[in-house]
C-alpha positions as CSV (number, residue, x, y, z in Angstrom):
1,M,-5.4,22.7,-31.2
2,Q,-1.9,21.2,-31.2
3,N,1.3,23.0,-31.5
4,D,4.3,21.8,-33.5
5,R,6.1,20.4,-30.5
6,S,3.0,18.3,-29.5
7,R,2.8,16.9,-33.0
8,E,6.5,15.9,-32.8
9,V,6.0,14.2,-29.5
10,L,3.0,12.3,-30.7
11,A,4.8,11.3,-33.8
12,G,7.6,9.9,-31.8
13,E,10.1,12.4,-33.1
14,I,10.9,13.7,-29.6
15,P,11.6,11.2,-26.9
16,V,9.7,11.7,-23.7
17,P,11.1,10.1,-20.5
18,L,8.3,8.6,-18.5
19,A,10.2,8.1,-15.2
20,E,13.5,8.8,-13.7
21,P,15.7,5.7,-13.9
22,R,16.8,4.2,-10.6
23,P,20.4,4.6,-9.6
24,E,22.4,1.4,-10.4
25,G,22.0,-1.2,-7.8
26,V,18.9,0.2,-6.2
27,V,16.0,-2.3,-6.2
28,A,12.4,-1.5,-5.3
29,A,11.2,-3.1,-2.1
30,R,9.0,-6.1,-2.8
31,V,6.7,-8.2,-0.7
32,E,5.6,-11.2,-2.7
33,N,5.2,-14.5,-0.9
34,D,6.4,-13.7,2.6
35,Y,3.1,-12.4,4.0
36,D,0.4,-13.8,6.2
37,E,-2.3,-14.8,3.6
38,I,-5.0,-15.1,6.2
39,L,-4.4,-11.6,7.4
40,F,-4.1,-10.3,3.9
41,L,-7.5,-11.7,3.0
42,R,-9.0,-10.2,6.2
43,L,-7.5,-6.8,5.3
44,R,-8.9,-7.1,1.8
45,Q,-12.4,-7.7,3.2
46,L,-12.0,-4.7,5.5
47,R,-10.8,-2.6,2.6
48,K,-13.9,-3.5,0.6
49,I,-16.2,-2.6,3.4
50,V,-14.4,0.7,4.0
51,A,-14.4,1.5,0.3
52,D,-18.1,0.8,-0.1
53,L,-18.8,3.1,2.9
54,D,-16.8,5.8,1.3
55,H,-18.2,5.1,-2.2
56,V,-14.7,4.7,-3.7
57,P,-12.9,1.8,-5.4
58,P,-10.9,-0.4,-3.0
59,F,-7.5,0.6,-4.4
60,V,-8.2,4.2,-3.2
61,V,-8.2,3.0,0.4
62,F,-5.0,0.9,0.0
63,H,-3.4,-1.1,-2.8
64,D,-2.8,-4.8,-2.5
65,R,0.9,-4.0,-2.0
66,S,0.1,-2.0,1.1
67,L,-2.1,-4.8,2.5
68,K,0.7,-7.4,1.8
69,E,3.2,-5.3,3.7
70,M,0.8,-5.0,6.6
71,A,0.4,-8.8,6.5
72,T,4.2,-9.1,6.5
73,F,5.2,-6.6,9.2
74,Y,2.1,-6.6,11.4
75,P,2.3,-2.9,12.3
76,G,1.1,-2.2,15.8
77,T,1.2,1.6,15.9
78,G,0.3,4.5,13.7
79,V,4.0,5.3,13.3
80,A,4.7,1.7,12.1
81,L,1.8,1.9,9.8
82,L,3.3,5.0,8.2
83,D,6.3,2.9,7.2
84,I,4.0,0.8,5.0
85,Y,3.9,1.6,1.3
86,G,1.0,3.8,0.3
87,V,0.1,4.9,3.9
88,S,0.0,8.7,4.2
89,E,-0.8,10.8,7.2
90,A,-4.3,11.4,5.6
91,K,-4.9,7.6,5.2
92,L,-3.6,6.9,8.7
93,K,-6.1,9.4,10.1
94,R,-8.9,8.2,7.9
95,Y,-8.4,4.4,8.0
96,G,-5.6,3.6,10.4
97,R,-7.5,2.7,13.5
98,R,-9.7,0.1,11.6
99,F,-6.7,-1.6,10.0
100,L,-4.6,-1.5,13.2
101,D,-7.5,-3.1,15.1
102,A,-7.9,-5.8,12.5
103,I,-4.1,-6.5,12.6
104,D,-4.2,-6.6,16.5
105,K,-7.1,-9.0,16.5
106,H,-5.4,-11.3,14.0
107,C,-2.2,-11.3,16.0
108,T,-4.0,-12.1,19.2
109,E,-6.0,-14.9,17.6
110,H,-2.9,-16.4,16.0
111,G,-0.4,-16.0,18.8
112,I,1.8,-13.4,16.9
113,G,3.7,-11.7,19.6
114,P,5.3,-8.2,19.8
115,E,8.7,-9.6,18.8
116,Q,7.3,-10.4,15.4
117,R,5.6,-7.0,14.9
118,S,6.8,-3.6,13.8
119,G,6.0,-0.7,16.1
């Protein structure tokens, strides 16, 4: 049962803001083409395995944006991983070690040194 206000909203008579506008000059952080594609693909494969084990869709583990940031900054610690978009304390505890291990392995195999990594 709808009230009058709901009908007005649905009819478009009352505007409903969907998000707070960003302050002028503030741009969202973006990682587009400056990421290690080989690592990104490795992390996507790992995400699929982890998601299948947990019986959840892959995006529940991490979004592509998170994986791209991991493949850009090569986090080497849990603290550095928390700086990645979409990585919460809970996800760090649940998935962090697996993803950090995959990043470490990739960095070792491709000669990516600590000076190129965050954390």
